[in-house]
C-alpha positions as CSV (number, residue, x, y, z in Angstrom):
1,M,69.3,133.6,99.7
2,T,73.6,133.0,98.2
3,S,76.1,135.6,99.9
4,S,77.2,138.4,97.8
5,R,80.7,137.3,98.9
6,T,80.1,133.6,97.2
7,P,80.9,132.8,93.7
8,P,78.1,131.5,91.9
9,L,78.3,127.2,91.8
10,P,78.1,127.0,88.4
11,A,81.7,129.0,87.7
12,L,83.5,127.3,90.4
13,R,82.7,123.7,89.4
14,A,83.9,125.1,86.2
15,F,87.3,125.9,87.4
16,A,87.3,122.8,90.4
17,A,86.7,120.7,87.0
18,L,89.6,122.5,85.3
19,V,91.6,122.4,87.7
20,R,91.4,118.9,87.9
21,L,91.2,117.6,85.2
22,G,93.6,120.0,83.4
23,S,91.8,121.5,80.3
24,V,89.2,122.8,79.1
25,A,88.1,120.6,76.6
26,A,87.8,117.5,79.2
27,A,86.1,119.9,81.8
28,A,83.6,120.3,78.8
29,Q,82.8,116.9,78.5
30,E,82.4,116.3,82.1
31,L,80.0,118.8,82.4
32,S,78.6,118.4,79.3
33,L,78.6,121.7,78.5
34,T,80.6,122.9,75.1
35,P,84.7,124.2,75.3
36,G,83.1,127.8,74.8
37,A,80.3,127.6,78.0
38,V,83.2,126.8,80.1
39,T,85.6,129.8,79.0
40,H,82.7,131.4,79.6
41,Q,82.5,130.7,83.8
42,I,86.2,131.0,84.3
43,R,85.7,134.4,82.8
44,A,82.6,135.7,85.0
45,L,85.0,133.7,88.5
46,E,87.7,136.1,87.2
47,S,85.4,139.1,87.1
48,F,83.5,138.0,90.7
49,L,86.6,138.2,91.9
50,N,88.6,140.7,90.5
51,V,91.5,137.9,90.4
52,S,93.4,136.5,87.0
53,L,93.0,133.3,87.6
54,V,94.4,131.1,84.4
55,Q,97.1,132.6,81.9
56,R,95.5,132.5,78.1
57,D,97.8,131.6,75.2
58,S,96.7,131.1,71.6
59,R,95.7,126.8,73.1
60,S,95.4,126.3,75.9
61,L,94.6,128.0,79.9
62,V,97.3,128.0,82.1
63,L,97.0,128.3,86.2
64,T,98.2,131.3,86.9
65,E,100.0,130.6,91.1
66,E,96.4,132.7,92.7
67,G,94.1,130.5,90.0
68,R,96.4,127.4,91.4
69,I,95.9,127.4,94.8
70,Y,92.2,128.6,94.7
71,G,91.3,126.3,92.7
72,Y,92.6,123.0,94.9
73,Q,91.2,125.6,97.5
74,V,87.4,125.1,96.0
75,R,88.0,121.5,94.6
76,Q,87.9,120.9,98.5
77,A,85.1,123.2,99.4
78,L,83.1,121.3,97.0
79,E,84.4,118.0,98.7
80,V,83.0,119.3,102.1
81,I,79.6,119.4,100.1
82,A,79.3,116.4,98.5
83,Q,80.1,114.2,101.5
84,A,78.1,116.5,103.6
85,S,75.6,115.9,101.3
86,E,76.3,111.8,101.1
87,R,76.0,111.8,104.8
88,L,72.7,113.2,104.9
89,V,71.1,111.4,102.1
90,H,72.8,107.6,102.7
91,P,73.9,108.3,106.5
92,R,74.8,104.4,106.6
93,R,76.8,104.2,103.3
94,S,78.8,107.6,104.1
95,S,79.8,105.5,107.9
96,R,82.0,103.4,106.1
97,V,86.0,103.4,106.1
98,R,87.7,104.6,103.3
99,A,91.3,102.2,102.9
100,L,93.9,104.7,100.8
101,R,97.5,103.0,101.0
102,V,99.5,105.6,100.6
103,A,104.0,105.8,99.9
104,V,105.7,108.2,100.8
105,L,109.9,108.9,101.7
106,P,110.5,108.3,106.0
107,S,112.4,111.6,105.8
108,F,108.6,113.7,104.5
109,A,106.8,111.2,106.6
110,H,108.0,112.7,109.6
111,G,108.8,116.5,109.3
112,W,106.6,117.7,106.9
113,L,102.9,115.2,106.4
114,I,102.1,113.7,109.9
115,A,101.9,117.3,111.7
116,R,99.3,117.9,108.6
117,L,97.4,114.8,108.9
118,P,95.0,116.4,111.0
119,R,93.3,118.8,108.8
120,F,92.6,115.7,106.2
121,Y,91.1,114.1,109.0
122,R,88.9,116.8,109.7
123,L,87.5,116.8,106.5
124,H,87.8,112.8,105.7
125,P,87.0,111.4,108.8
126,D,86.1,107.9,107.2
127,V,89.4,107.9,106.1
128,Q,92.0,104.5,106.5
129,L,95.0,106.1,106.5
130,H,97.6,104.1,105.2
131,L,101.6,105.1,105.3
132,Q,104.2,103.1,103.8
133,A,107.6,104.3,104.5
134,S,110.0,103.6,101.2
135,M,112.5,105.2,99.2
136,D,111.6,103.2,96.1
137,F,110.9,105.5,93.0
138,A,108.5,102.2,91.5
139,Q,104.9,101.2,93.3
140,P,105.3,97.1,92.0
141,D,100.9,96.1,91.7
142,Q,101.2,94.2,94.0
143,Q,101.8,96.0,97.7
144,R,98.3,97.8,96.3
145,L,99.5,101.0,96.7
146,D,97.0,103.8,95.5
147,C,99.7,107.0,95.3
148,A,103.2,107.7,96.2
149,I,104.5,110.9,97.3
150,R,107.7,111.1,96.0
151,F,111.4,113.7,95.5
152,G,113.5,113.5,92.0
153,H,112.7,114.9,88.5
154,G,109.9,114.7,87.2
155,H,110.3,111.4,85.7
156,W,108.6,108.1,86.8
157,P,107.6,105.9,83.7
158,D,104.1,103.9,83.7
159,F,103.2,106.7,86.5
160,V,101.2,109.9,85.8
161,V,103.2,112.7,87.5
162,R,101.5,115.8,89.9
163,P,103.6,118.2,90.8
164,L,102.9,118.9,94.5
165,M,106.3,121.9,95.5
166,P,109.5,122.7,95.2
167,D,111.7,122.7,98.0
168,Q,114.9,124.2,99.5
169,L,118.0,123.4,101.1
170,V,119.0,124.7,103.9
171,L,121.9,124.9,106.7
172,L,120.5,123.8,110.3
173,A,121.4,123.8,113.6
174,S,120.0,123.4,117.3
175,P,120.1,126.7,119.3
176,A,122.4,125.0,121.8
177,L,125.2,124.3,118.7
178,L,125.0,128.1,117.7
179,G,124.8,129.6,121.0
180,K,123.3,132.6,122.1
181,K,124.8,135.0,118.9
182,P,124.9,132.5,116.3
183,P,127.4,132.9,113.5
184,S,127.4,135.3,110.6
185,K,130.0,134.8,108.4
186,L,130.8,131.9,106.7
187,E,134.1,130.6,107.7
188,Q,132.4,130.9,111.4
189,V,129.6,127.7,110.6
190,L,132.9,126.2,108.9
191,R,134.4,125.8,112.0
192,L,131.9,124.0,113.6
193,P,131.2,120.4,114.0
194,Q,129.4,119.0,110.0
195,L,126.5,116.6,109.7
196,Q,126.2,114.1,105.9
197,A,124.3,113.3,104.1
198,S,123.0,113.0,100.4
199,E,122.6,116.3,99.2
200,D,125.4,118.9,97.6
201,W,127.5,121.2,100.0
202,S,128.4,122.4,96.0
203,A,125.2,123.3,95.1
204,W,123.8,125.1,98.1
205,L,127.5,126.7,97.5
206,A,127.6,128.0,94.6
207,T,124.6,130.0,94.4
208,M,126.0,132.4,97.3
209,P,126.6,135.2,96.9
210,D,130.0,136.9,96.7
211,A,131.0,133.3,98.6
212,P,135.2,132.9,98.2
213,L,135.9,130.0,95.6
214,Q,138.6,128.6,97.5
215,V,136.1,127.6,100.2
216,Q,136.1,124.3,100.8
217,R,133.7,122.0,104.1
218,P,135.7,120.5,106.7
219,P,134.9,116.6,106.9
220,A,131.9,115.5,108.4
221,R,131.8,114.3,112.4
222,L,129.1,112.2,111.0
223,E,127.2,111.2,107.7
224,F,124.0,108.9,107.3
225,T,122.2,107.2,105.0
226,D,119.1,108.2,106.3
227,S,117.9,111.8,106.2
228,T,115.7,111.9,109.1
229,H,118.6,110.6,111.7
230,L,120.6,113.4,109.9
231,L,118.4,115.4,111.3
232,E,118.1,113.9,115.2
233,A,122.1,113.8,115.1
234,A,121.7,117.9,114.1
235,R,118.3,118.1,117.2
236,A,120.8,116.8,119.8
237,G,123.5,119.4,119.4
238,L,126.2,116.6,117.2
239,G,126.5,119.4,114.2
240,V,125.4,121.9,111.5
241,A,123.8,120.0,108.5
242,L,122.6,121.0,105.2
243,T,119.4,119.8,104.3
244,R,116.0,119.8,102.6
245,R,113.3,122.5,104.5
246,S,110.6,120.8,104.0
247,I,112.0,117.6,106.2
248,A,113.5,119.8,108.9
249,D,109.8,121.8,109.4
250,A,108.1,120.0,111.9
251,L,111.4,120.8,114.0
252,L,112.2,124.4,113.1
253,H,108.1,125.3,114.2
254,K,109.1,123.9,117.6
255,G,111.9,125.8,117.6
256,E,114.8,122.3,117.6
257,L,116.4,123.1,114.9
258,Q,117.2,126.4,113.5
259,S,119.1,128.3,110.6
260,A,122.7,128.4,110.5
261,H,123.3,130.7,107.7
262,P,121.3,133.1,106.5
263,H,121.4,132.1,102.5
264,S,119.5,129.3,101.2
265,C,119.0,127.9,97.3
266,A,116.3,126.5,95.4
267,H,116.7,122.9,95.4
268,S,117.5,121.0,91.7
269,S,114.8,118.1,93.0
270,A,110.6,118.4,93.9
271,Y,108.4,116.6,95.5
272,Y,105.3,115.1,93.1
273,A,102.6,112.7,93.9
274,L,102.3,109.6,91.1
275,V,99.4,107.4,90.7
276,P,100.0,104.4,88.3
277,A,98.4,104.7,84.8
278,G,96.4,103.1,82.4
279,T,94.5,102.6,86.0
280,R,91.4,105.5,87.4
281,P,92.1,106.4,90.8
282,L,90.1,105.9,93.6
283,E,87.3,108.7,94.6
284,V,89.7,108.0,98.1
285,T,92.4,109.3,96.2
286,E,92.0,112.4,94.2
287,Q,90.3,113.3,97.7
288,F,93.9,112.9,99.1
289,L,95.5,114.4,96.7
290,A,93.5,117.0,96.3
291,W,94.2,117.9,99.4
292,L,98.3,117.5,99.7
293,Q,98.3,120.5,96.4
294,V,96.5,122.2,98.5
295,E,99.0,122.1,101.7
296,C,101.5,121.9,99.7
297,A,100.3,125.4,97.4
298,R,100.6,127.1,100.8
299,Y,104.1,125.8,102.6
300,A,105.6,127.4,98.8
301,K,104.0,129.9,99.1
302,A,105.2,131.1,102.4
303,L,108.6,130.2,101.3
């Protein structure tokens, strides 16, 4: 018996296909349905949930924010069902280790990704994940990488680019440096030692309401080429760091860093997943990226 709280499976499959493939036509072709039938299933799902999952215009369906998050969660749930079925029908085949090679920025892996990987392995315990620390924007074929996580403006020739999440610029420091009564005014923050890596101080300052035009940050006490080193110096109490919120996520949750000033602003770049164009991604690659998009959507919603 189907629970009254569970949407019809055909509607979920149609919606998951739309989310993954990006168009009604592609979803219809994969499911051997007409585009009208796919649209009908999505309307039925919206009616069941009483939530708008897509925005409709004359030519296409565009996911709403709720639809994007729900769609990735549905994809993940259907994948769990498929894996459970595979283990039941083909126990030997499903026990094989599947390798996945991912190029990732060191700061993102250390500060954000690794803390979330236990959730990935609860869903996919058979995956052997190879994380290659890399800051290159390219993915040479000889490295045999399946996908990459990059931070930028979304333009990488020769790759299929999938948006993951935005980020914020924040000013952080250790609780020991800030003391029991953290500074509330910008002038007080500027009297503290400053740390510098690649982030643009002027971009953060320009979005601050009523910021004094003559304010300039003092010279940095320490400068870094690696954001991981910047955050470690901030954690050690050596100064205030302007950084991406995502890569400081683990230290913020541990309480080893905290906000040095309440102002934050949207970063001009964002995170993207890159898959080599012209080749069909492996099933394990699609599973990892579907999981990653769920985690990114959850994180971005909480910002």
